[in-house]
mmCIF file of the N, C-alpha and C atoms, coordinates in Angstrom:
data_MODEL
# 
_entry.id   MODEL 
# 
loop_
_atom_site.group_PDB 
_atom_site.id 
_atom_site.type_symbol 
_atom_site.label_atom_id 
_atom_site.label_alt_id 
_atom_site.label_comp_id 
_atom_site.label_asym_id 
_atom_site.label_entity_id 
_atom_site.label_seq_id 
_atom_site.pdbx_PDB_ins_code 
_atom_site.Cartn_x 
_atom_site.Cartn_y 
_atom_site.Cartn_z 
_atom_site.occupancy 
_atom_site.B_iso_or_equiv 
_atom_site.pdbx_formal_charge 
_atom_site.auth_seq_id 
_atom_site.auth_comp_id 
_atom_site.auth_asym_id 
_atom_site.auth_atom_id 
_atom_site.pdbx_PDB_model_num 
ATOM 1   N N  . MET A 1 1  ? 50.937 76.539 150.118 1.00 0.00 ? 1  MET A N  1 
ATOM 2   C CA . MET A 1 1  ? 50.642 75.098 150.050 1.00 0.00 ? 1  MET A CA 1 
ATOM 3   C C  . MET A 1 1  ? 51.906 74.280 150.164 1.00 0.00 ? 1  MET A C  1 
ATOM 4   N N  . GLN A 1 2  ? 52.943 74.703 149.459 1.00 0.00 ? 2  GLN A N  1 
ATOM 5   C CA . GLN A 1 2  ? 54.171 73.913 149.465 1.00 0.00 ? 2  GLN A CA 1 
ATOM 6   C C  . GLN A 1 2  ? 54.981 74.174 150.721 1.00 0.00 ? 2  GLN A C  1 
ATOM 7   N N  . SER A 1 3  ? 55.591 73.114 151.249 1.00 0.00 ? 3  SER A N  1 
ATOM 8   C CA . SER A 1 3  ? 56.437 73.236 152.424 1.00 0.00 ? 3  SER A CA 1 
ATOM 9   C C  . SER A 1 3  ? 57.748 72.526 152.152 1.00 0.00 ? 3  SER A C  1 
ATOM 10  N N  . SER A 1 4  ? 58.692 72.695 153.040 1.00 0.00 ? 4  SER A N  1 
ATOM 11  C CA . SER A 1 4  ? 60.003 72.091 152.833 1.00 0.00 ? 4  SER A CA 1 
ATOM 12  C C  . SER A 1 4  ? 59.926 70.581 153.024 1.00 0.00 ? 4  SER A C  1 
ATOM 13  N N  . PRO A 1 5  ? 60.857 69.827 152.433 1.00 0.00 ? 5  PRO A N  1 
ATOM 14  C CA . PRO A 1 5  ? 60.867 68.356 152.611 1.00 0.00 ? 5  PRO A CA 1 
ATOM 15  C C  . PRO A 1 5  ? 60.920 67.948 154.073 1.00 0.00 ? 5  PRO A C  1 
ATOM 16  N N  . ALA A 1 6  ? 61.623 68.710 154.912 1.00 0.00 ? 6  ALA A N  1 
ATOM 17  C CA . ALA A 1 6  ? 61.714 68.371 156.333 1.00 0.00 ? 6  ALA A CA 1 
ATOM 18  C C  . ALA A 1 6  ? 60.338 68.445 156.984 1.00 0.00 ? 6  ALA A C  1 
ATOM 19  N N  . GLN A 1 7  ? 59.555 69.466 156.614 1.00 0.00 ? 7  GLN A N  1 
ATOM 20  C CA . GLN A 1 7  ? 58.215 69.583 157.178 1.00 0.00 ? 7  GLN A CA 1 
ATOM 21  C C  . GLN A 1 7  ? 57.309 68.473 156.661 1.00 0.00 ? 7  GLN A C  1 
ATOM 22  N N  . ASN A 1 8  ? 57.470 68.090 155.402 1.00 0.00 ? 8  ASN A N  1 
ATOM 23  C CA . ASN A 1 8  ? 56.650 67.025 154.835 1.00 0.00 ? 8  ASN A CA 1 
ATOM 24  C C  . ASN A 1 8  ? 56.911 65.697 155.538 1.00 0.00 ? 8  ASN A C  1 
ATOM 25  N N  . GLN A 1 9  ? 58.157 65.427 155.910 1.00 0.00 ? 9  GLN A N  1 
ATOM 26  C CA . GLN A 1 9  ? 58.484 64.176 156.586 1.00 0.00 ? 9  GLN A CA 1 
ATOM 27  C C  . GLN A 1 9  ? 57.819 64.115 157.953 1.00 0.00 ? 9  GLN A C  1 
ATOM 28  N N  . ASN A 1 10 ? 57.652 65.268 158.600 1.00 0.00 ? 10 ASN A N  1 
ATOM 29  C CA . ASN A 1 10 ? 57.070 65.287 159.936 1.00 0.00 ? 10 ASN A CA 1 
ATOM 30  C C  . ASN A 1 10 ? 55.544 65.225 159.907 1.00 0.00 ? 10 ASN A C  1 
ATOM 31  N N  . ASN A 1 11 ? 54.931 65.495 158.755 1.00 0.00 ? 11 ASN A N  1 
ATOM 32  C CA . ASN A 1 11 ? 53.475 65.502 158.678 1.00 0.00 ? 11 ASN A CA 1 
ATOM 33  C C  . ASN A 1 11 ? 52.896 64.096 158.794 1.00 0.00 ? 11 ASN A C  1 
ATOM 34  N N  . GLY A 1 12 ? 53.517 63.119 158.172 1.00 0.00 ? 12 GLY A N  1 
ATOM 35  C CA . GLY A 1 12 ? 53.013 61.755 158.220 1.00 0.00 ? 12 GLY A CA 1 
ATOM 36  C C  . GLY A 1 12 ? 51.688 61.635 157.489 1.00 0.00 ? 12 GLY A C  1 
ATOM 37  N N  . ALA A 1 13 ? 50.732 60.902 158.083 1.00 0.00 ? 13 ALA A N  1 
ATOM 38  C CA . ALA A 1 13 ? 49.437 60.678 157.445 1.00 0.00 ? 13 ALA A CA 1 
ATOM 39  C C  . ALA A 1 13 ? 48.563 61.921 157.515 1.00 0.00 ? 13 ALA A C  1 
ATOM 40  N N  . ALA A 1 14 ? 48.932 62.909 158.331 1.00 0.00 ? 14 ALA A N  1 
ATOM 41  C CA . ALA A 1 14 ? 48.124 64.115 158.501 1.00 0.00 ? 14 ALA A CA 1 
ATOM 42  C C  . ALA A 1 14 ? 48.523 65.196 157.505 1.00 0.00 ? 14 ALA A C  1 
ATOM 43  N N  . GLY A 1 15 ? 49.125 64.814 156.397 1.00 0.00 ? 15 GLY A N  1 
ATOM 44  C CA . GLY A 1 15 ? 49.609 65.785 155.423 1.00 0.00 ? 15 GLY A CA 1 
ATOM 45  C C  . GLY A 1 15 ? 48.518 66.392 154.572 1.00 0.00 ? 15 GLY A C  1 
ATOM 46  N N  . GLY A 1 16 ? 47.273 65.964 154.761 1.00 0.00 ? 16 GLY A N  1 
ATOM 47  C CA . GLY A 1 16 ? 46.181 66.533 153.984 1.00 0.00 ? 16 GLY A CA 1 
ATOM 48  C C  . GLY A 1 16 ? 46.075 65.885 152.619 1.00 0.00 ? 16 GLY A C  1 
ATOM 49  N N  . CYS A 1 17 ? 45.786 66.706 151.586 1.00 0.00 ? 17 CYS A N  1 
ATOM 50  C CA . CYS A 1 17 ? 45.554 66.171 150.248 1.00 0.00 ? 17 CYS A CA 1 
ATOM 51  C C  . CYS A 1 17 ? 46.847 66.019 149.460 1.00 0.00 ? 17 CYS A C  1 
ATOM 52  N N  . GLU A 1 18 ? 47.971 66.432 150.045 1.00 0.00 ? 18 GLU A N  1 
ATOM 53  C CA . GLU A 1 18 ? 49.238 66.323 149.323 1.00 0.00 ? 18 GLU A CA 1 
ATOM 54  C C  . GLU A 1 18 ? 49.680 64.863 149.255 1.00 0.00 ? 18 GLU A C  1 
ATOM 55  N N  . VAL A 1 19 ? 50.303 64.493 148.143 1.00 0.00 ? 19 VAL A N  1 
ATOM 56  C CA . VAL A 1 19 ? 50.793 63.125 147.982 1.00 0.00 ? 19 VAL A CA 1 
ATOM 57  C C  . VAL A 1 19 ? 52.069 62.959 148.788 1.00 0.00 ? 19 VAL A C  1 
ATOM 58  N N  . GLU A 1 20 ? 52.141 61.873 149.560 1.00 0.00 ? 20 GLU A N  1 
ATOM 59  C CA . GLU A 1 20 ? 53.337 61.622 150.357 1.00 0.00 ? 20 GLU A CA 1 
ATOM 60  C C  . GLU A 1 20 ? 54.504 61.288 149.434 1.00 0.00 ? 20 GLU A C  1 
ATOM 61  N N  . PRO A 1 21 ? 55.700 61.791 149.718 1.00 0.00 ? 21 PRO A N  1 
ATOM 62  C CA . PRO A 1 21 ? 56.877 61.472 148.885 1.00 0.00 ? 21 PRO A CA 1 
ATOM 63  C C  . PRO A 1 21 ? 57.129 59.971 148.800 1.00 0.00 ? 21 PRO A C  1 
ATOM 64  N N  . ASP A 1 22 ? 56.926 59.252 149.917 1.00 0.00 ? 22 ASP A N  1 
ATOM 65  C CA . ASP A 1 22 ? 57.139 57.804 149.904 1.00 0.00 ? 22 ASP A CA 1 
ATOM 66  C C  . ASP A 1 22 ? 56.138 57.120 148.980 1.00 0.00 ? 22 ASP A C  1 
ATOM 67  N N  . ALA A 1 23 ? 54.899 57.577 148.978 1.00 0.00 ? 23 ALA A N  1 
ATOM 68  C CA . ALA A 1 23 ? 53.877 56.985 148.118 1.00 0.00 ? 23 ALA A CA 1 
ATOM 69  C C  . ALA A 1 23 ? 54.212 57.240 146.657 1.00 0.00 ? 23 ALA A C  1 
ATOM 70  N N  . ALA A 1 24 ? 54.654 58.452 146.345 1.00 0.00 ? 24 ALA A N  1 
ATOM 71  C CA . ALA A 1 24 ? 55.020 58.777 144.964 1.00 0.00 ? 24 ALA A CA 1 
ATOM 72  C C  . ALA A 1 24 ? 56.205 57.932 144.523 1.00 0.00 ? 24 ALA A C  1 
ATOM 73  N N  . LEU A 1 25 ? 57.171 57.743 145.416 1.00 0.00 ? 25 LEU A N  1 
ATOM 74  C CA . LEU A 1 25 ? 58.342 56.928 145.090 1.00 0.00 ? 25 LEU A CA 1 
ATOM 75  C C  . LEU A 1 25 ? 57.931 55.480 144.859 1.00 0.00 ? 25 LEU A C  1 
ATOM 76  N N  . ALA A 1 26 ? 57.014 54.974 145.654 1.00 0.00 ? 26 ALA A N  1 
ATOM 77  C CA . ALA A 1 26 ? 56.549 53.597 145.492 1.00 0.00 ? 26 ALA A CA 1 
ATOM 78  C C  . ALA A 1 26 ? 55.866 53.417 144.140 1.00 0.00 ? 26 ALA A C  1 
ATOM 79  N N  . VAL A 1 27 ? 55.067 54.392 143.737 1.00 0.00 ? 27 VAL A N  1 
ATOM 80  C CA . VAL A 1 27 ? 54.386 54.312 142.435 1.00 0.00 ? 27 VAL A CA 1 
ATOM 81  C C  . VAL A 1 27 ? 55.404 54.293 141.307 1.00 0.00 ? 27 VAL A C  1 
ATOM 82  N N  . VAL A 1 28 ? 56.418 55.145 141.405 1.00 0.00 ? 28 VAL A N  1 
ATOM 83  C CA . VAL A 1 28 ? 57.458 55.187 140.370 1.00 0.00 ? 28 VAL A CA 1 
ATOM 84  C C  . VAL A 1 28 ? 58.183 53.853 140.298 1.00 0.00 ? 28 VAL A C  1 
ATOM 85  N N  . LEU A 1 29 ? 58.508 53.273 141.454 1.00 0.00 ? 29 LEU A N  1 
ATOM 86  C CA . LEU A 1 29 ? 59.214 51.991 141.459 1.00 0.00 ? 29 LEU A CA 1 
ATOM 87  C C  . LEU A 1 29 ? 58.360 50.893 140.837 1.00 0.00 ? 29 LEU A C  1 
ATOM 88  N N  . VAL A 1 30 ? 57.072 50.882 141.130 1.00 0.00 ? 30 VAL A N  1 
ATOM 89  C CA . VAL A 1 30 ? 56.183 49.865 140.552 1.00 0.00 ? 30 VAL A CA 1 
ATOM 90  C C  . VAL A 1 30 ? 56.132 50.003 139.039 1.00 0.00 ? 30 VAL A C  1 
ATOM 91  N N  . VAL A 1 31 ? 56.021 51.230 138.549 1.00 0.00 ? 31 VAL A N  1 
ATOM 92  C CA . VAL A 1 31 ? 55.969 51.455 137.100 1.00 0.00 ? 31 VAL A CA 1 
ATOM 93  C C  . VAL A 1 31 ? 57.259 50.990 136.445 1.00 0.00 ? 31 VAL A C  1 
ATOM 94  N N  . VAL A 1 32 ? 58.397 51.291 137.062 1.00 0.00 ? 32 VAL A N  1 
ATOM 95  C CA . VAL A 1 32 ? 59.688 50.885 136.495 1.00 0.00 ? 32 VAL A CA 1 
ATOM 96  C C  . VAL A 1 32 ? 59.802 49.369 136.455 1.00 0.00 ? 32 VAL A C  1 
ATOM 97  N N  . VAL A 1 33 ? 59.403 48.702 137.530 1.00 0.00 ? 33 VAL A N  1 
ATOM 98  C CA . VAL A 1 33 ? 59.493 47.235 137.572 1.00 0.00 ? 33 VAL A CA 1 
ATOM 99  C C  . VAL A 1 33 ? 58.603 46.609 136.507 1.00 0.00 ? 33 VAL A C  1 
ATOM 100 N N  . VAL A 1 34 ? 57.383 47.127 136.365 1.00 0.00 ? 34 VAL A N  1 
ATOM 101 C CA . VAL A 1 34 ? 56.463 46.586 135.358 1.00 0.00 ? 34 VAL A CA 1 
ATOM 102 C C  . VAL A 1 34 ? 57.020 46.800 133.956 1.00 0.00 ? 34 VAL A C  1 
ATOM 103 N N  . LEU A 1 35 ? 57.563 47.983 133.698 1.00 0.00 ? 35 LEU A N  1 
ATOM 104 C CA . LEU A 1 35 ? 58.127 48.253 132.375 1.00 0.00 ? 35 LEU A CA 1 
ATOM 105 C C  . LEU A 1 35 ? 59.323 47.350 132.097 1.00 0.00 ? 35 LEU A C  1 
ATOM 106 N N  . LEU A 1 36 ? 60.149 47.124 133.113 1.00 0.00 ? 36 LEU A N  1 
ATOM 107 C CA . LEU A 1 36 ? 61.309 46.251 132.911 1.00 0.00 ? 36 LEU A CA 1 
ATOM 108 C C  . LEU A 1 36 ? 60.868 44.820 132.614 1.00 0.00 ? 36 LEU A C  1 
ATOM 109 N N  . GLN A 1 37 ? 59.762 44.380 133.222 1.00 0.00 ? 37 GLN A N  1 
ATOM 110 C CA . GLN A 1 37 ? 59.263 43.031 132.954 1.00 0.00 ? 37 GLN A CA 1 
ATOM 111 C C  . GLN A 1 37 ? 58.639 42.941 131.564 1.00 0.00 ? 37 GLN A C  1 
ATOM 112 N N  . LEU A 1 38 ? 58.085 44.044 131.074 1.00 0.00 ? 38 LEU A N  1 
ATOM 113 C CA . LEU A 1 38 ? 57.438 44.034 129.760 1.00 0.00 ? 38 LEU A CA 1 
ATOM 114 C C  . LEU A 1 38 ? 58.417 44.262 128.616 1.00 0.00 ? 38 LEU A C  1 
ATOM 115 N N  . LEU A 1 39 ? 59.606 44.786 128.908 1.00 0.00 ? 39 LEU A N  1 
ATOM 116 C CA . LEU A 1 39 ? 60.558 45.098 127.837 1.00 0.00 ? 39 LEU A CA 1 
ATOM 117 C C  . LEU A 1 39 ? 60.892 43.893 126.955 1.00 0.00 ? 39 LEU A C  1 
ATOM 118 N N  . PRO A 1 40 ? 61.217 42.727 127.507 1.00 0.00 ? 40 PRO A N  1 
ATOM 119 C CA . PRO A 1 40 ? 61.530 41.575 126.624 1.00 0.00 ? 40 PRO A CA 1 
ATOM 120 C C  . PRO A 1 40 ? 60.352 41.210 125.723 1.00 0.00 ? 40 PRO A C  1 
ATOM 121 N N  . VAL A 1 41 ? 59.134 41.260 126.237 1.00 0.00 ? 41 VAL A N  1 
ATOM 122 C CA . VAL A 1 41 ? 57.950 40.914 125.444 1.00 0.00 ? 41 VAL A CA 1 
ATOM 123 C C  . VAL A 1 41 ? 57.754 41.934 124.332 1.00 0.00 ? 41 VAL A C  1 
ATOM 124 N N  . LEU A 1 42 ? 57.872 43.207 124.669 1.00 0.00 ? 42 LEU A N  1 
ATOM 125 C CA . LEU A 1 42 ? 57.704 44.249 123.653 1.00 0.00 ? 42 LEU A CA 1 
ATOM 126 C C  . LEU A 1 42 ? 58.810 44.172 122.612 1.00 0.00 ? 42 LEU A C  1 
ATOM 127 N N  . HIS A 1 43 ? 60.007 43.833 123.038 1.00 0.00 ? 43 HIS A N  1 
ATOM 128 C CA . HIS A 1 43 ? 61.135 43.753 122.111 1.00 0.00 ? 43 HIS A CA 1 
ATOM 129 C C  . HIS A 1 43 ? 60.942 42.595 121.131 1.00 0.00 ? 43 HIS A C  1 
ATOM 130 N N  . VAL A 1 44 ? 60.415 41.469 121.601 1.00 0.00 ? 44 VAL A N  1 
ATOM 131 C CA . VAL A 1 44 ? 60.204 40.308 120.733 1.00 0.00 ? 44 VAL A CA 1 
ATOM 132 C C  . VAL A 1 44 ? 59.092 40.603 119.725 1.00 0.00 ? 44 VAL A C  1 
ATOM 133 N N  . THR A 1 45 ? 58.015 41.258 120.173 1.00 0.00 ? 45 THR A N  1 
ATOM 134 C CA . THR A 1 45 ? 56.892 41.534 119.273 1.00 0.00 ? 45 THR A CA 1 
ATOM 135 C C  . THR A 1 45 ? 57.266 42.581 118.234 1.00 0.00 ? 45 THR A C  1 
ATOM 136 N N  . LEU A 1 46 ? 58.152 43.493 118.587 1.00 0.00 ? 46 LEU A N  1 
ATOM 137 C CA . LEU A 1 46 ? 58.577 44.496 117.613 1.00 0.00 ? 46 LEU A CA 1 
ATOM 138 C C  . LEU A 1 46 ? 59.627 43.881 116.696 1.00 0.00 ? 46 LEU A C  1 
# 
């Protein structure tokens, strides 16, 4: 099932059920941005 990163980059949208590295990176970035925006609010309430 697992392939090298070079092969994953060449698969594109035809990668099947595997999560694209770019999509996973985008999700991580969104979570980090949201947490950074919530930190001041959480810090004040605590």
